[in-house]
C-alpha positions in Angstrom: 96.0 102.7 121.3 98.6 100.0 120.8 97.0 96.6 121.1 100.2 94.9 122.4 100.8 97.6 125.0 97.2 97.5 126.2 97.3 93.7 126.6 100.6 93.9 128.4 99.3 96.6 130.8 96.0 94.8 131.3 97.8 91.7 132.5 100.1 93.6 134.8 97.3 95.7 136.2 95.1 92.6 137.0 98.0 90.7 138.5 99.0 93.6 140.8 102.5 93.8 139.2 102.0 97.2 137.5 104.1 100.1 138.7 102.3 103.4 139.5 103.4 104.7 136.1 102.0 101.7 134.3 98.7 101.8 136.2 98.3 105.5 135.2 99.2 104.7 131.6 96.7 101.8 131.5 93.8 103.8 133.1 94.5 106.6 130.7 94.2 104.2 127.8 90.9 103.0 129.1 89.6 106.5 129.7 90.7 107.7 126.2 89.3 104.8 124.2 85.6 105.8 124.3 84.6 102.3 123.1 83.2 100.5 126.2 81.5 97.7 124.2 84.6 96.9 122.2 86.7 97.0 125.4 84.3 94.5 127.0 84.6 92.2 124.0 88.4 92.4 124.1 88.6 91.9 127.9 86.1 89.0 127.7 88.2 87.3 125.0 91.4 87.6 127.1 89.6 86.3 130.2 88.2 83.3 128.3 91.4 82.3 126.6 93.9 82.3 129.4 95.4 85.8 129.1 94.4 86.5 132.7 94.1 84.5 135.9 90.3 84.3 135.5 90.5 81.9 132.5 87.2 80.5 131.3 85.1 83.0 133.2 81.6 83.7 131.6 81.3 86.4 129.1 79.4 88.7 131.3 82.4 88.9 133.6 84.0 91.3 131.1 81.5 94.0 132.1 82.2 93.4 135.8 86.0 93.6 135.2 85.7 96.8 133.1 83.5 98.3 135.8 86.1 97.4 138.4 88.8 99.0 136.2 86.8 102.2 135.8 86.3 102.4 139.6 89.9 101.3 140.1 88.7 98.5 142.4 90.1 95.6 140.5 91.5 92.8 142.8 95.3 92.1 142.7 96.3 88.6 141.8 99.5 86.6 141.6 101.4 86.7 138.3 100.0 84.5 135.6 102.3 81.8 134.1 101.6 81.5 130.4 101.6 78.0 128.8 102.0 77.2 125.2 98.4 76.0 124.9 97.0 79.1 126.5 99.1 81.3 124.3 97.9 79.4 121.2 94.3 79.6 122.2 94.6 83.3 123.0 96.2 84.0 119.6 93.5 82.2 117.7 90.8 84.0 119.7 92.3 87.4 119.2 92.7 86.8 115.5 89.0 85.8 115.4 87.7 89.1 116.9 89.5 91.0 114.2 92.3 92.7 116.0 89.9 94.9 118.0 92.5 97.2 119.4 94.0 97.7 116.0 90.8 99.6 115.0 91.5 102.0 117.9 94.9 103.1 116.8 93.5 105.8 114.5 96.3 105.6 112.1 99.1 105.2 114.6 102.0 102.9 113.3 102.1 99.4 114.6 104.7 97.2 116.2 106.4 99.5 116.9 106.9 101.9 114.0 106.9 101.1 110.3 108.8 103.9 108.4 108.3 102.1 105.1 105.3 100.2 103.9 106.0 96.4 104.0 103.6 94.5 101.8 102.8 90.8 101.9 104.1 88.6 99.2 102.4 88.2 95.8 102.5 86.1 92.6 105.9 86.8 91.0 108.7 84.7 89.6 111.6 84.6 87.1 111.9 82.1 84.3 115.5 81.3 83.4 116.0 79.8 79.9 118.7 77.3 78.9 120.6 80.1 77.2 120.7 82.2 80.3 117.9 84.7 79.4 115.7 85.7 82.2 112.0 86.6 81.9 110.0 88.4 84.6 106.8 86.4 84.7 104.9 89.0 86.8 105.4 91.5 84.0 104.7 89.0 81.2 100.9 89.3 81.7 99.2 86.7 79.7 101.9 86.4 77.0 103.1 83.3 75.2 106.8 82.7 75.7 109.0 80.7 73.3 111.1 78.7 75.8 113.0 76.9 73.0 112.6 76.3 69.3 109.3 74.7 68.6 108.1 74.9 72.3 105.8 77.5 73.8 104.7 78.3 77.4 101.6 80.4 78.3 101.6 82.8 81.2 98.2 82.9 82.8 98.1 85.2 85.8 99.9 83.3 88.6 100.9 80.3 86.5 103.1 79.2 83.6 101.7 76.4 81.4 104.1 74.4 79.2 103.0 72.9 75.9 103.0 69.1 76.1 103.3 68.4 72.3 106.9 69.5 71.5 109.2 67.0 69.9 112.4 69.0 70.1 115.3 67.6 72.3 114.8 69.1 75.7 116.6 72.0 77.2 116.6 73.0 80.9 114.4 75.7 82.4 114.4 77.1 85.9 111.6 79.0 87.6 112.5 80.8 90.8 110.6 83.0 93.2 112.2 85.7 95.3 111.5 86.4 98.9 108.0 87.9 98.9 106.9 85.8 95.9 105.0 82.7 95.0 104.1 81.1 91.6 102.7 78.0 89.9 103.8 76.0 86.9 102.2 73.3 84.9 105.1 71.1 83.7 105.3 69.5 80.2 103.8 66.3 81.5 100.8 68.1 83.1 102.1 67.9 86.6 101.1 70.9 88.7 103.6 72.7 90.9 103.3 75.4 93.5 106.4 77.4 94.6 106.6 79.1 97.9 108.7 82.2 98.5 112.4 82.0 97.9 112.1 78.7 96.1 113.0 77.3 92.7 112.4 74.3 90.4 114.8 73.2 87.6 113.3 70.8 84.9 113.6 69.7 81.3 111.3 71.3 78.7 110.3 67.8 77.5 110.1 64.6 79.5 111.1 62.1 76.9 113.4 59.8 79.0 112.5 56.8 81.1 112.0 59.1 84.1 110.9 62.6 84.9 113.5 64.3 87.0 113.4 67.8 88.6 115.4 69.6 91.2 114.0 72.0 93.8 115.2 74.4 96.5 113.0 76.1 99.1 109.5 74.8 99.4 107.5 73.2 96.6 104.1 71.4 96.5 103.5 68.8 93.7 100.5 67.2 92.2 102.2 64.8 89.9 100.5 63.5 86.7 100.2 59.7 86.8 102.6 57.9 84.5 103.3 54.5 86.0 106.0 53.7 83.4 107.8 57.0 83.8 108.6 57.7 87.5 108.8 61.3 88.8 111.9 62.0 90.8 112.4 65.2 92.9 116.0 66.0 94.1 116.0 68.3 97.1 119.4 69.1 98.7 120.4 65.5 99.4 116.9 64.0 99.6 115.4 62.2 96.6 111.6 61.6 96.3 110.4 59.0 93.8 106.8 58.8 92.8 104.5 57.8 89.9 101.6 60.1 90.6 100.7 61.7 93.9 100.4 64.9 96.0 103.2 65.9 98.3 105.1 68.8 99.7 108.9 69.2 99.9 110.5 71.7 102.2 114.3 72.1 101.7 115.2 75.7 102.7 118.9 75.9 103.3 118.4 77.9 106.6 116.3 75.1 108.1 117.8 72.3 110.1 116.1 69.5 108.2 114.6 68.6 104.8 111.0 67.4 104.9 108.7 65.5 102.5 105.1 65.3 103.5 102.7 63.0 101.6 99.0 63.9 101.2 97.9 61.5 98.5 99.3 58.4 96.8 102.7 56.9 97.8 106.3 57.9 97.6 109.7 56.5 98.4 112.3 58.8 99.9 116.0 58.4 99.8 118.8 60.2 101.5 121.9 59.8 103.7 122.2 56.2 102.9 118.7 55.4 104.2 115.2 55.2 102.7 111.6 55.3 103.7 108.2 54.6 102.2 105.4 57.0 103.0 101.6 56.6 103.1 99.3 59.7 103.2 99.6 61.6 106.4 103.3 60.7 107.1 106.4 62.9 106.8 110.0 62.0 106.1 112.5 64.2 107.9 116.2 64.2 107.2 118.2 66.1 109.7 121.1 67.9 108.1 123.5 67.0 111.0 122.5 63.4 111.4 122.0 62.8 107.6 119.5 60.0 108.0 115.7 59.8 107.4 113.1 59.5 110.1 109.4 59.1 109.5 106.7 60.8 111.7 103.0 61.7 111.6 102.4 65.0 109.8 100.1 67.9 110.5 99.2 68.2 106.9 97.0 71.3 107.4 99.9 73.2 108.8 102.4 71.9 106.1 100.3 73.1 103.2 98.9 76.2 104.8 101.2 78.4 102.7 99.7 76.9 99.5 96.2 77.7 100.8 97.1 81.3 101.5 97.6 81.3 105.3 100.2 81.1 108.0 99.8 78.4 110.6 102.4 79.1 113.3 103.5 76.4 115.8 106.8 76.3 117.6 109.8 78.5 118.3 109.7 82.2 117.5 112.9 81.8 115.3 111.2 79.3 113.0 108.1 81.5 112.8 110.2 84.6 111.9 112.0 82.7 109.1 108.6 82.2 107.5 107.8 85.9 108.0 111.1 87.0 106.6 110.6 85.0 103.4 107.1 86.1 102.7 107.5 89.8 103.6 111.1 90.1 102.3 112.4 91.5 105.6 115.5 91.0 107.7 115.2 89.7 111.2 117.5 90.5 114.2 117.1 89.4 117.8 117.6 91.4 120.9 117.8 89.2 124.0 117.3 85.5 124.6 114.3 84.0 122.7 115.0 80.3 123.6 111.9 78.4 124.8 109.5 80.9 123.4 106.9 78.9 121.5 103.8 80.3 119.8 100.7 79.1 117.9 98.2 80.8 115.7 96.8 81.2 112.2 96.4 84.2 110.0 96.0 85.0 106.3 99.2 85.7 104.3 97.4 88.7 102.8 97.5 90.6 106.1 100.0 93.4 106.6 103.1 92.4 108.5 102.1 94.8 111.4 98.9 92.7 112.0 100.9 89.4 111.9 103.4 90.7 114.4 100.6 92.3 116.5 98.9 88.8 116.8 102.2 87.4 118.2 102.6 90.4 120.6 99.2 89.9 122.2 100.7 87.0 124.1 102.5 89.6 126.2 105.8 87.7 126.0 107.3 89.1 122.8 107.6 92.5 121.1 108.7 93.7 117.7 110.1 96.9 116.3 110.1 97.7 112.6 112.7 100.0 111.2 112.6 100.3 107.4 113.0 96.7 106.2 114.3 95.2 109.4 112.2 93.6 112.2 113.7 93.4 115.7 112.5 90.6 118.0 112.5 91.6 121.7 111.6 89.1 124.4 
């Protein structure tokens, strides 16, 4: 049984909008499931969280509704209009019950068919040395790498640690993650850096000047070692962030409409487009690429650093959500039909299969997905 199809038909059946063919298909699904208790749990969840007209009904109403369905006596109601809040609540609830209907698919492919296995991202990155040599850090194991004469770096699982004692003149190293990758690096000054998928950081192997300067692309989270006399400067596609020691996130993907710096601890100054801003924890500086100036707003810090903590927190337009999915699962996205105005919310681990992430979104009843090899088609 396909969870998204079941939810879609359940809504149409309860609202009286199902065609005779859809009614038959829905009742056949119920009859074939053989899991009355699980069906009651799923139906109860949809009723409580706004996926039917009887929102917020008591739990025992699920048994009554299922009984009505089995007797084909369910009352017909007007079509439900979904709100963003109801959709978000429904998504979070349906995630919480563990994708009930997924357990009933008995090996059937999800949303809609996946001809190839698409795995979630993992710890992998490439180190590019100053002389152009490239080192695959995933394959390096726990090796020690000579990054230049007299300077070593140690690979330790999902992180690369630079020696802090080198006296050689610095060279430039770059660490980049592919789509479907993430990695960590401990810089020569002891600052800790997390790289999201499709991201990079370029930095000197020794910070021996009056400032510590790095360049980033994509999305990078920093915990900067405190050196008040040696400011730490991050350059991110037209935005400069200046700190002495603090925790912050920079999002500067080229396919996003804005560059964002979000402060979690300490203080930063942000420069870009001829303007500047000073942030305190909980604020976010946003520079729109079209307007090229900086605006400051309150940040949802949990959502901003969700990727670093190993989860997705979706909130907003489906196209923005799909850009996150494309980077992490290394898939291509195409759209069939108008997706304007379709906003979603929900949270799920980044270790889940792509089918389960898409299924969570499908359970709203307002979006569908098809997987063909490495391409996901979005269908309103």
